[in-house]
N, C-alpha and C positions, 0 to 999 in steps of 0.2 A: 504494500500500500504506500503510495507516494504522497508526499506533502505538497500542498498547493504552493506554499511559500518557498520551497527548496530552490536553491540556486547553485549553479555549478561554479560560480566565481567566489573566491574567498579573499576579500580585501584584508589588508594587514590589520592585526588585532589593535594596534595603536590607533589607526585611523577610525576604526569602528568604535572603539571605546571613547574616543573624543566626543562622540555624539551625546554622551551622558552629561557633558559639561553644563548645559542649561539647567539640568536638575540638581547638579552638585553645587553650582555657583551660589545659591542662597545660603548654603552651609559651609562654604569654603573656608571661612575663618576658623571654625571649630575643627574641620578636617585637617587643615594645615597645622593648626595648633597641636592636634593629636599626633600628626606625623613628626613634628619637632620634638615633642615629649618622647615619642618612641625612639627617635634617633639618639637623643641624649641618654635614654635608658640603655640602649644597645651599646653605645660608646663607653658607658660606665663599665661594661663587662671587659672592655679592652684596657681599662686602668688597672684591673686586678693583676694581670701579668707584671705590670710595672711595680706594683706593691710587692709581689713575690720576689722580683729581682732585688728590691731593696732589702727584703728580709734575708734572702740567701747570702747576698754579698755583704750585708751589714751585720745585723744581730746574730745570725747563725754562724757566720765566719768568725765573729768576735766573741762568741759564747755569751751574748747578752740576752738572758732569758726575758727580762722586762721588755726589751725591744721586740722580741718575738710575740709576746702577748699584745703589745701595742699594734703590731702589724696585723695580728688576728682580728683586733677590734676594727681596724680600717677595712679589712675584708668583709666583716659582718655588716658594717655600715653601708659599704658599697652595694652588697647584696640586697639589703633592705630598701635602699634608695631605688635600685633597679626595679624591684618588685612593685613598689608603690607607684613609680612612674608608669609602668605598664598598666596597672589597674586604673590610674587616672586617665590614660589614653583611651581605654575602653569606655569609661564613663563619658568622655568628651564626645565620642562619635555615635554611641548607641541610639540616643533619642533623635538627633537630626537625620541620621541615615535611615532610620525606620520611617521618618517623614518623607524622605526621598522615595522610598518604595511605595508608600501610600499615594503620593502625588503621581507617580508613574502609573500605578494601577488605576487611579481615577481618570487620568488622561486617556488610557487605553480604553476603558469602559465607555467614557464619553464619546470617543472617536468612533467606537463600534456602533453607537446609536446613530451617528451621522452618516455612516457609510451606506451606499445604496443597496437595495435588495439584491442586485446582481452580485455584489461582493459576497454576501452571506450565502447565496446559492452555490458559489464555488468552493467556499472554505468549509472544511469539516469543523464542527463545533469543538471537538477534542483538541484540534490544533490551536484554536483561539484560547481555549481554557488553559492549556499548558503554557501559553505565553503569558497569561494573566496571573498564573500562580507559580509554577516551578521556575520559569525563566526569571521572573522578578525576584524570587527568593535568592536565586543564584547571584543576581546583580547586587542585592543588598549585602550578601556575604562577601562578595568581591570588594565592595567599597569599604567594608569593615576590616577585612583581614588581608587578602592578597595584595590589593593596590597599595595599602600602607606599608606592608612589609617588603614589597619590591623596592620601594624607596628606602626604607630603613636598612634592609640587607645590603642594598647597593652602596649606600653611604658607609655602612659598617665595613664592608669589604675594602672599599677604597681607603678608609682611615686605617684599617688593620694592615693593609699592604704598605702604607707609608711608615707605620710603626715598625713593621718587620724590616724594611729597607734601612731605616735609621739605626736599628739595633745591630744588624749585620747584613750588609747589602748582598754579599755573595750567597748567603743562605736564603735571603729574601728572593733572589732571582730563581733559585731552585724551586721554591714554592710557587712562583708565578708562572713556571713553564707550562702547566696544564691550561692556562687561561684561553689561549687561542683555540686548541681543539674543543674545549668546552663550549666556546661561543659558536663554533661551526656546528657542533652537535645540537645545541639549543635551537639554532635556526632550522635545521632539518626536522627536529622534533615538533616544532611549532607548525610547520607546514603539514606534516602527517596527522598531527593531533587535531588540527582544524577540520579536516575531512571527517574523521570518525566522531568528533564532538558534535558536528552539525547533524550527522546521520543519527546519532543517539538521541538528540533532542527532538528531531522530527519523528523518530520511532516512538518516543514517549507520547507525542501528540496523537499518533495513530492508535496507540494502545488506549489512550484516554477516550478517544472516539468510540472504540469498540465497547469499552466498559459502559460509557454513557448510553449508547444505543441499546445495549443489552438490558440495562436497567429500565430505560423508558419503554422498551418494547418487550418487557418480560411476559406480558400476556400472550403476545404472538409466539415467543420462544416456547412457552409452556403449552400453549394451545396446539402447536404443531409438533410438539415433542422434539424440538431442535436444540435442546440444551447440550447434547453431546457434540453436535457439529459446531455450535457456538464456542464450546469449551475448546474444541480442537483448533478453531480459528484463533482464539485468544492465545493458546499455547504456542501456536506457530509464531505469532507476533512477539510473544514474550521471549521465545527462544532466539529470534532475530535480534531483539534488544540485548539479550544476555550475551550473544556472540559479539555484538558491537562493544558492549561494556568490557568484555574480556580483551578485545583488541586494544581498547583504551588502557586497560590495566597493564597489558604487555608493553605498550609504548612507554607508559609511566615507569614501569619497573626497569625498563632498559635505560632510560635517561637518568633515573635515580641511581641505578647501579654505577653508571659511568661517572655521574657527579660525585659519588662517594669514593669510588676506587682511585681515580686519578689524583685527587688531593691527598688521599691516604698514602699513595706511593710517594708523592712529593714530600710529605711530612716524614715518612720513613727515611728517604734519602737525606733530608735536612738533618734528621736526628743522628744518622751515622757520621755525616760530615762535621756536625757540631761537636759530637763526642770526641772525634779525632782532634779537633781544634782545641777543645778543653784539655785533652791529654797532653797536647803539645804546648799548652800554656798561652795559646794565642787568644783564647776566649774564656771569659769567666764563667763559672758554673751558674751564677745568677742570671747572666745574660742568656745562656742556653735555656734555663728554666723559663725565663720571660718570653723568649722567642717561641719555644714550643707551646707555652700556655696561650700565647696570642694566636698561634696557628690553630690550636684546638678550639679556641673561642670562635674562630672563623669557620669551623666545620659546619655548624648548623646553617649559617647564612648561605654557604655554598651548597650544602646538601639539599636545602629546601628549594633551590632555584627550579629544579624540575617540577616539583609539586606546585610551586607558585605559578610557573609558566602554564601548567595544565589548567589551573583554576582561571587564569587570565584568558586562556583560549576559550574555555567554556563560557566565561562571562562575555567575551567578544561574540561568540555564537548566539548567546541569549540576547545581546544587544541588537545584533543583526535581525534576529527573528522578531523582536519587539518592534523595531522600526519598519520592518516589512509591512506591518499592519498600519502603523502611523503614517507611512508614506503613501498609502492608498488615498486617492482623492475622495473627499466627502461629497455628499449631494450638493450640486451647485445650481444656480439659477438657470444657466445655459451656457453653451460653448462660447457665445459672443459676449457674455457678461451682462447682457441686457434682458435676459430671460427668453431670448428667441433662439431656437435651434437654426443653425445656418442652412440646414436642408429644408426647412419648413416654409410653406407659402405664406405670404402676407395676406392681409384682408382683400387687397385688390385682386389677387390671384384667384381667390375663392368666389369673388363676386358678392361678398357679404361684408360691407363696411361695418366695422364694430362687432361682427360675429353674431349679433342678435342676442336675445335673452335666453335664459335656461342653460342647458348643457349641450354644447355643440362639438362634434368631431368633424374636422375639416381635412380631408386628404390624409388621414392618419395612416402612417406606415410604421411597423415595428419589427425589428429583428433583434434577437438577444445578443448582448455584447460579445459573447464568446462564439457566436455562430460564424460560419464562413461568409465573408462579405458577398459572395456570389450565390448564396443559398436563397431559397424562396422565403420571403418575409412571413412571419406569423400573421401579421395584419398588413394588408396591401390596399391602400386607398379607401379607407373607411370614411364615409360621409354619413352623418347621423345627427338629428336634432331632437333633443328632448325638451319640449316646451316648458315654460315656467309652470310649476304646479302639476306637471304631468308625470305619470309613472309609465316607463317604457320597459318592457320585458325583452331580454336578449335570449334567443333560442338558437341552438345549433347542435350538431353532432359532436361527439367527443373529439377534442383536438382542433376544433374550429376557431379557437382564440377567444372564447367568451371571457374566461377568467383574466386573461392577459389584457383584454380591452378594459375591464373594470379596474385593473391595477394601474392603468395609465392615468386615471382621473386624479387620484391623490398623489401622483408622481412616485409611486413605488418603483416604477421603471421609467426611463426617459424615452421619449419618442425618437424614432429614427428620422422621421420626416412628418410634415403636417403640423397641425396644432389642435389643441383642445381649449375651449373657452367656457368660462362660467359667467353668465350674464354679460357676455361680450369681452371679458378680460382673459387674456391668455394665461393658463395656469403656470407657465414657466416664468411669467413676469411677476408672479406673486411670491411674497415670502412664504416659505413652507409652513411656518406657524399659522399664518392666516389661512392658507389653503386648507390645512387640516382642521381648522376650526369650522370652515364652511362645509367641508365634505366629511361625512362619517361613513365608515365601512363595517360590514360584517362578512366574514369569509366563510366558505363552505366548511372548512376545517376549523372548528372553534378552539382558539388558544386561550387558556386561562393561566394565571400566574399563581405562585405559591403565596397567596394572600387571602383576605376575607372576601366573601361575596360582594360586600359593599365596595371594597377597594377595587375589585375587578370591574364592577359596573361603572363606578365613578371615574374610571379612566376616560370614559366617553363624555361625561358631563355630570352636573350635580343632582339632576332630577332622578334620584334613586327610586322612589316609590312609583312614580308614573312609568318609569322604564320597566320595572319588574311587572307592573300591571299589564303594560302593552305586550310584553313577551310571555304573558301567562305563566310567570314564574312563581306561582303561589306555593310551590314546594319549599321555597326559601323559609317560610314561616315555620315549617316543620323540622328544619335543621336544628341541631343541638343548641346553637347560639344565634339562630336566625340569620340576619344579614351579616353578623360578625363571625360567622363560622368560617374557619380556614378550609379552603377547598383542596389543599394538597397540591403537590407538583403536577403541573399540566391539568389540574382539575380532575384527576382520574378517580377521586372519591365520588364523583357524580356520574350519572349515566350520560350517554351521548346526547340524548334529547335535552337533558338539563343543562349540559354545557352549551348546547346550541342556543337555548333560550337565554342564558346569561350573556352570550356573545351578542345576541340580537338586542337585549336590554342595553348593553354597553353602546351599541350603535345609535340607539334612539335617545339615550340619556341627555344628550346635549341639545336636543331640538334643532338638528342641523338643517341648513337650507338645502343641501344636496345630500342624498342618501344613496349609497352604492351597496347593494346586497347580492352576494354570490350564493345562490341557492340556499337561503337562510333557513328553510324549513325541512331540509332533506332527512333529518334524523327524528322527526316528530311522528307520532302515530296520528291516524286520520282524525281522531276526535280533538286532540290537542292542537293539531294543525288548523282545524276549523275555528277554534277559539282564538288562536294567535292571528289568523287572517282577519278575523272580525276586528280585533283591536288594532292591528297594523293598518287597516284601511283609514282609521282616524288619523294616524301619523302621516300616511301617504297623501292625505287630502291637503296637508299644509306644507308639503315639501316637493322638490323635484327629485325623482328617483329613477335609478337604473337598476334593474333586478335581473340577475341571471336565473333562468327558469329551466327545469328539466321535466316538469310534470304539469299537466293542465291546471291543477288547483292553484299553483303559483302564478301561472300565466294569467289567470282570471283576476288577479289583483291589479293588472295593468290596464291602462287606457289603450295602449297600442303595443304591438309586438314587432321586433326586428329579427329577421332570420339571418344568421351569420353562417356563411358557407365558404370554405376555401379562403378565409381571411378577408372576405368582403361581405358587405350587407347586400343580400340579393333580393330581399323583399321586406316591405314595411306595411303594416295595416293592423286592423283589429284582429282579435283571435278568430272571430267568425269568418272574416274576409279571407284570411290566410288558409283556414281550413277548406274553404270553398275553392280558392283559386290556386293554391300552391301545393302540389303533390308531396314535395319534400317535407314541408311543414306538417301536413296531415300525417305523413308516415312517422315523423318524430313524435307527434302527440298520440298516435294510436298504438305505437309499439309493434306495428305490423312487421313481419319479416320481409315484406316486399316493398322496397322504397319507391317503386313506380306505381303502387296501387292507387286506386281512386280514393279521394277524400270523403266520399259519401254525399249525402244530400246537402243542400245549401245551408241549412240551419245548423249543420255540424253534427257529427256522430256522437253517440254516447261514448265519450273517451274514458277508458278506465284509468283510474289513478294507480300509481305504483304501490299505494297502501291497500289495505283490505277493503275499504269502503268505496262506493261509487262517488263520483264528483257531480254535484248538482249543477245544472245549467244556470248561468247568470247572464246578465246583460252584456253588451259588447265591451263596455269599459270596466266591468267588474265592480263598479261602485254602487 
């Protein structure tokens, strides 16, 4: 399973990590202060060898016991000071860097809300979830520890090297011999680790997606007895991730082994040469002790470089993955910046100055952003006018573009060409907030959030009681806490019909001027449907509505019906007119297996509902 965000290019870790600076800048004072404190604490450990040199060449050589105790006191004080300074460093950065993580997570979540639906259609939810959780945790840990100690260890190594050269430059050069091969190996390690680090973090996202889908779809998994196959798919991904993690471990073990071995060999060589020089009287024993103590004090800064480089590369990968999402362009007014799509016709081209009142589609064409530019558009030249206060039903076969057409009104997708107007105003010229105040939607698949009934409905507007009454959601009163009952994740504690009624209530709660309903009654039984239709007529009488319909009972709510076929509107009229004059429409409404069959007498056939009961005949406009 591949990740949408994966990239074959791996920019340098430094260039990638520099993108974090805007988030770190507000806390830079405390971070730099913490780094200085850590450098001082680390350099104090390099003073200890100098104290040892003084003890060996002074009090020990002279037999001064009091001097030895004084030296021991100095060593104790230096150790305490080092420990306190490192503790102070952690206190300095803990709170501000947790704030950095919270700010980054908030920016990511806010940006996700502004990204177009096309983005969310492409990206797996697990990939986004892993970026907002695991990746950001890695970045906080990087800012707290690896970044600071790369600076601290770098300064410590440089200062230690100077001290070594000052004590005995010939021995110092012996210890510095491994520097060049270590730098070359570190560069090769970074390049290889970058690849597997990216692969690992993408695989974590894929694994998160599988877990999330299995939990949300647990009824399907159990209902079809697919738990074993799901478990096998999960194990396959888990084994792939394990293999990648083992590759990371091998790389890290290799660089760590080299980082430990070469300096140890250099220390051994320096020890032999220093011992020879002490035996020859060229070097004092205290100087050799100080030299070797300094070299041993530098072991951890050198040995940790492989580990720190690995953490930095993982942080760079996490940064890259984080900004892949933030670099996606949010919803905009339009390519030209004035709310008009460059490919769309203006009013003069459509022959309708100002576009007229109500909801109007003018030469609307739509192709999904990831589709081949030469492919057939989903919608191709749709012209349609829903008059002010009118309800228009959209009917068509599966795949004809009905749902896509309704999604264009609130700009969940952007037009490829043409335009849509509300009371003469191009929707692309409107601020999205205003557009979505004017237009309310209810989708065929009702989505509820892990919140109370009231909170879910009031997302559409404040009029809770009227909305519940319109949607015939009287079942809410029987819930344990009424409208304050938590509906659970995806509202799965409710039945399909209950979820659909709450979604409909949410759509009408704000008394919108324009209402877009995508088959809003499909999950209701015939009796509840009749009650909802009766209440919904009162709402539709005061609004301009576009309703996707799959069955006659929904169609009869509308004043007129538009037949969508092959991405175009092929017929518009009342229900009775289309039954009489359009064989395709009559076939869709009858459920006949013969699409070319006759539609029956002019007053319309007794069209069966897909529910259990018959559909009563109503007047042409259904009002």
